[in-house]
N, C-alpha and C positions, 0 to 999 in steps of 0.2 A: 354558407355553408350549412350545409344536411348534418345531421348527429351520425357517428359512425354508429352503424348496426353492432348487436352485441357479441357477435360471429366475428368480424373483423377486429373489435375490440378486443376481445380475448385471442385472436391471434397475436396481435400487437405484444400485448401480454407476455405473451408467452417468447415471444421472438426476443423481447427486454429480455426478460429472465435468463432464457440462454445465452444471452452474451454476455450478460452481468457474471454468473457463472464461472463464463468462459474464461472472462476478465482477471474475476478472483482466483481459480484455479491457475492462471498464467502466472499472475502476482505473487501466489503463496509457492509455488515450486521452482521460479528459478531464483537463482544466490541475487541475494538484494548487495550491491557495496557499499555496504555503512562502516566496515572494520575499518577504514583510514578514520574514518569520523571518530569512533572510539578508540582507535590508538592513539590519537592525537587526544581526547580527554584524558586518559590514564596516563598520558607523559604530561600533560599539563598538570595533573593532580600529584603525580610523583613530583614534579620538579618546585609545587610550590611545599609541598611537604620537608624536600629538602634545605629549602631558603628558610623558610621559618623556626625550623627547628634545629639550625646550626649558627 
C-alpha cells in the first residue's frame, strides 16, 4: 500500500480535528444527567452521618 501524500494527510487531519471539535462542543453544551448520581451520594452521606452521630 502506498503512502498517503502530504495533501491527503493534511485533509484527513483537518477532518478529524473538525469532527473532534464538534463532538466536544456537543458534549459540553448539552446537559449531562449526572445529578441523580450526585443526589444519591449526598443522601448516602447524610444518612451515614445521621446513623453514626446518633
